[in-house]
N, C-alpha and C positions, 0 to 999 in steps of 0.2 A: 504493500500499499504506499504510494508516494504521498509526500505531504507538500503543501504550499509553503510550509515554513513561515507562516504569519501568525502573530498572537492576535487573532480576530475570531470572534465566534463563528462567522460565516465560513471563514477559511477552515476552521477546525471542523466544522460540520461537513464541509466538502471534502476534507481528507478522509472522512468515514463513508459518506455516501455519494461522493461526486464521480466515482468511476462509472464507466459504461456498464449498463445492465443492473447496477446495484439497486437503484430505486424501483426497477420493475420486478425484482425479486421480491422486495418489500410489498410491491403491489399485489403479487399473487398470493402471498401470505395473509395480506390484509383482507382481500376479498374472499379467499377460499378457506381461510383457517389453516390448520396443520396440513401440511403436504408431504408426500413422498419425494424422493429425488426425481422420479419419473414424472410426477405431477408437475414439478417445477420445470423440467425440461420440456414437456409438452406445452406448458403455458408460456414459454419463452422461446417461440420459433426463431430459429437463426443463431442461438447461443451454441458456442462449442462446448462439448462435454468438459474438457479440462478447465475452460474459463468458468463454467458454472461451479465447479468443484472449488476453484480458487476463490471465487466470490463468496461462497458459503463459509469457507474457512475464515475469510477476513471478516465476515459479518458476525460470526461466532466469536472471534477474537475481540471484536469491538463491543460484544455484549448485547447485539441487536436480535440474534436469533439463537434459539437452542435446539439440541436434538434429543429425541426421546426414542428409546428402543421399545416399540410397542410389542406386546405380548401376542400370541396366537389368538384369533385366526389371522390377525393382520401381519404379525411377525416380520416387521421391517422397521426402518428408521423413519421417524416423522420429524419434520422441522416446524418449529413454532416461532412466532414473534415473543420476544421478551416484553416486559413493561416498557423498556427504553424504545424498543422497535415500534410498538403500538403507539407511542407518542409521536410517530411520524405522520399519523393520520391527517392532521390539519395541513401538513406539508404537502402530501399527496393531493389532498382535496384542492389546495390553492393552485398547484401546478396543473392539476387536470381541469379545473374551471378555466384557468387562463389559456390552456392549450385548445379549448374547443374551437376558438376561432380559426384554427388551421385545420379543421376537419370538414370544410365545405366539401371537398372532393378527395377521395382517397388518392394517394400517389401510386404510380405504376408499381406493382409488385407488393403493396401493403397487404398484409395479412390480418384477419380479424378472428377474434374469439368471442363466443356470446357472453362469457361472464365479465368482459370488459365493459359491458353496458352498466355494471354496477355504479360507476362514478357518474355518468350522465344521469342515470335514474335518481341517484341521490341529489344531484344538483337541481333538477328541474321538476321532478314529480312529488307531489304532496297529496295526501289523502284529505280532501276538502269536505269530506262527510265522515268524520269520525265515529258517529254513531250508526253508520250504515253497516250492512252485512259484510263479512270478509269476501273478498273478490280476488281473482288471479288473472293476470295478463301473460300469456305465453308469447315470447319472442322467437321467431323462427327465421334464421338466416342460413347461409351456407355452412355456418358452424353449428355446434350442438345447441339445441334449445335451452333457453333459461326462462325463469318465471319471476314475475314481479307480483309479490303478495301484498295486498292493499287491506289494512285493517287498523282500527283504533288510531287513526290519524297518521299512519306512516305508510310508506311504500318501499318495500325492500326487495332486493333481487337475491335469488338463489339459483344455482346452476341445476340443470335437469328439466324434464318436462312437468307439466301439471296433469293430474288424473282426468280432470274435466274443467279445463280453463273457460272463464267466463267470456274472455275476449283473446283472439289471436292476431298478431301482427306478423306478416310474413312478407320478407323482401330484403332490399339492400340495407345494410346498416346505415348508411348516409341518410336514408329516407326516414328510418325510425329516428335517429338523432335529430333530424330537422323538425319532426313532429314534436318530440319531447321538448325541444328548445324553444319552440314556437316560431321557428322559421317557415314552417309549412302548417296549414290547416289539414285536418284529416282529409277533406275532400281534394286539397291540392296534392297530398301525398299519395292518395288513391289514384289520382290522375297520372302521377308519375310512376305507377307500378306497385305501390304498396297495397298488399292484400290485407283488408280489414274485415274480420268476420267475428260475430257474436255480439255481445251486449254493448253497444256503442256509449251507453251512460257510464260505463266503467272508465272509459277514455275521458269523458267529460269531467268525471270525478277527480282524475289524478292530474290532468294537464294544467299548465299555468294559465292564469288569466292573461288575456292579450296584453294589458298594460304591464304585468309583471314579466312576461316574456320578452317585451320590447326593451 
């Protein structure tokens, strides 16, 4: 781990988390919880195996992640965020919210995984009917499906499909993101190819008000 050699809190933080891939490893553990090495590798397409191993060792040494030898039937090593690692949540929130402006169109070769919707969902979606019944929105892209569970004033994403989703959004990630952020209305997103099926009132329940979106 290289150091900037500066007695400054920003420089000291970047000494620990400023290397390529480091914050994305934190992202995976923040979204998915405890992960196997193979989970991290799958969630970080493009990272070399030896580089992932190096970054994990560096993060362990810095006290941001810890490993656990899980007993059978898992019988594998799991990586967790430590308390210090979890304190990076507002840092990732701020970077993720700032970076949305660069997501109008994917760059050529960009890959996408469904669980990465966790940050846009947390930024833009809110349960505006806390007393209403629980509802679920399944997001289907070329990646694995994920579900946004709406209840009690919150809208939270989890990986995997829903047994019986109330609403399904199927199409390109950029269209779903534009819908969530208020860049497109549901009708406009549908005109551009987003398939919306199910109970449309669930969508109105979680989308931002036009004034808030702008």
